[in-house]
C-alpha positions in Angstrom: 0.0 0.0 0.0 1.0 3.6 -0.4 3.0 5.4 2.1 -0.2 7.3 2.9 -1.4 4.3 4.9 1.4 4.8 7.3 0.6 8.4 8.3 -0.5 8.4 11.9 -3.9 9.9 12.9 -4.1 12.6 15.5 -4.3 10.0 18.2 -5.3 12.5 20.9 -8.7 12.9 19.4 -9.4 9.6 17.5 -10.6 6.7 19.6 -11.8 3.2 18.8 -15.6 3.0 18.7 -17.2 1.1 21.6 -20.6 -0.4 21.9 -21.6 2.6 24.0 -21.0 4.8 21.0 -23.7 3.1 18.8 -26.5 5.6 19.5 -24.3 8.6 19.1 -22.8 7.3 15.8 -26.2 6.5 14.4 -27.5 10.0 15.3 -24.5 11.6 13.7 -24.7 9.6 10.5 -28.5 10.2 10.3 -27.9 14.0 10.7 -25.2 13.9 8.1 -26.9 11.7 5.4 -30.6 11.5 6.4 -32.8 8.5 5.6 -31.8 8.6 1.9 -28.6 6.8 2.9 -30.5 3.6 3.1 -31.2 3.6 -0.6 -27.5 4.0 -1.6 -25.4 1.2 -3.0 -22.9 1.6 -0.2 -25.6 0.4 2.2 -25.8 -2.9 0.4 -22.2 -3.5 1.4 -23.0 -2.8 5.1 -26.3 -4.6 5.4 -26.1 -7.8 7.5 -22.4 -7.2 8.2 -20.5 -6.2 11.3 -17.8 -3.5 11.0 -14.2 -4.7 11.1 -13.3 -1.5 13.0 -14.8 1.9 13.8 -13.3 5.2 15.1 -14.9 8.1 16.8 -14.1 11.6 18.0 -15.7 12.6 21.2 -16.3 16.1 22.6 -17.5 16.4 26.2 -18.7 12.8 26.1 -20.6 13.0 22.9 -19.7 11.6 19.4 -18.9 14.4 17.0 -17.1 12.3 14.3 -17.3 8.7 13.2 -16.2 6.3 10.5 -16.3 2.6 10.1 -14.5 -0.1 8.0 -16.4 -3.1 6.7 -15.0 -6.4 5.4 -15.5 -6.8 1.6 -13.9 -8.5 -1.3 -13.2 -6.9 -4.7 -13.0 -9.8 -7.1 -10.8 -12.2 -5.2 -9.1 -9.4 -3.2 -9.9 -9.1 0.5 -10.3 -5.5 1.5 -12.2 -3.0 3.7 -14.9 -0.6 2.7 -14.6 2.8 4.3 -17.8 4.6 5.3 -19.8 6.3 6.2 -17.6 9.1 7.5 -19.5 11.8 9.4 -18.5 14.9 11.3 -20.9 17.2 13.2 -21.6 20.3 11.1 -20.0 22.7 13.6 -16.7 20.7 13.5 -16.3 20.1 9.8 -13.4 22.6 9.3 -11.3 21.2 12.2 -9.6 18.4 10.2 -11.5 15.6 12.0 -12.6 13.9 8.7 -9.0 13.7 7.6 -7.9 12.3 11.0 -10.7 9.7 10.9 -9.6 8.6 7.4 -5.9 8.4 8.6 -7.0 6.2 11.5 -8.7 3.8 9.0 -5.7 3.7 6.8 -3.4 3.0 9.8 -5.7 0.2 10.9 -5.6 -1.3 7.4 -1.8 -1.1 7.3 -1.5 -2.6 10.8 -3.9 -5.4 9.9 -2.0 -6.0 6.5 -5.2 -5.6 4.6 -4.9 -5.7 0.8 -6.7 -2.4 0.3 -9.5 0.1 1.1 -12.4 0.9 -1.2 -14.8 3.8 -0.8 -17.3 5.9 -2.6 -16.4 9.5 -2.3 -15.0 12.7 -3.8 -11.7 12.1 -5.6 -10.4 15.6 -4.9 -10.8 15.1 -1.2 -9.5 11.5 -0.9 -6.6 11.6 -3.5 -4.5 13.4 -0.8 -4.4 10.0 1.0 -3.4 8.2 -2.1 -6.8 7.0 -3.3 -7.3 6.5 -7.0 -10.2 5.7 -9.3 -11.2 2.0 -9.1 -12.6 1.8 -12.7 -12.8 -2.0 -12.7 -14.4 -2.5 -9.2 -18.1 -3.2 -9.6 -20.2 -2.3 -6.6 -23.6 -4.1 -6.2 -25.9 -1.4 -7.6 -26.0 2.0 -9.2 -23.2 4.3 -8.3 -21.3 7.2 -9.9 -18.3 5.2 -11.1 -16.1 8.4 -10.9 -16.6 8.2 -7.1 -15.4 4.5 -6.6 -11.9 4.9 -5.2 -9.2 2.4 -4.1 -6.0 2.5 -2.1 -4.1 -0.7 -1.7 -1.4 -3.2 -2.5 -3.3 -4.7 -5.5 -3.2 -2.2 -8.4 -5.4 -2.2 -10.3 -8.2 -3.9 -8.4 -11.0 -5.5 -10.4 -14.2 -7.5 -10.1 -17.5 -7.5 -8.2 -17.5 -5.8 -4.8 -19.1 -8.1 -2.2 -19.5 -8.3 1.6 -16.9 -10.7 3.0 
């Protein structure tokens, strides 16, 4: 994987998600994406699955940032699916999103995962080393210009499935 996977997150504010964070994470994601998120292709990769890892940012005991990683395969390549990533509206200019992404990439590197796939804005995620995954095929309609990959296997190809 790219050297970007080795960049440490701002450890002072990123913590592993715990079961006690579930309600706060759900509220934050709902506020950020609304009920329309359940119709998105990315949800098909999360349904019926358990996250491989999750990270949160807390402020005064409440969750103000969160992200999860989900086990998937792309073709025959084991990987992780990053998302959803959500940051409370009043904290979106504080770099929390970037720190949460860095925590995910550090986790993937430590776990020796083949790669990380996401659906997102290339201009934002390319700073971490993500590139277009033109031959990865998610399970449903998606803007193919937003399917991004960072990993050991270059290029990754095939259907994207829950692991």
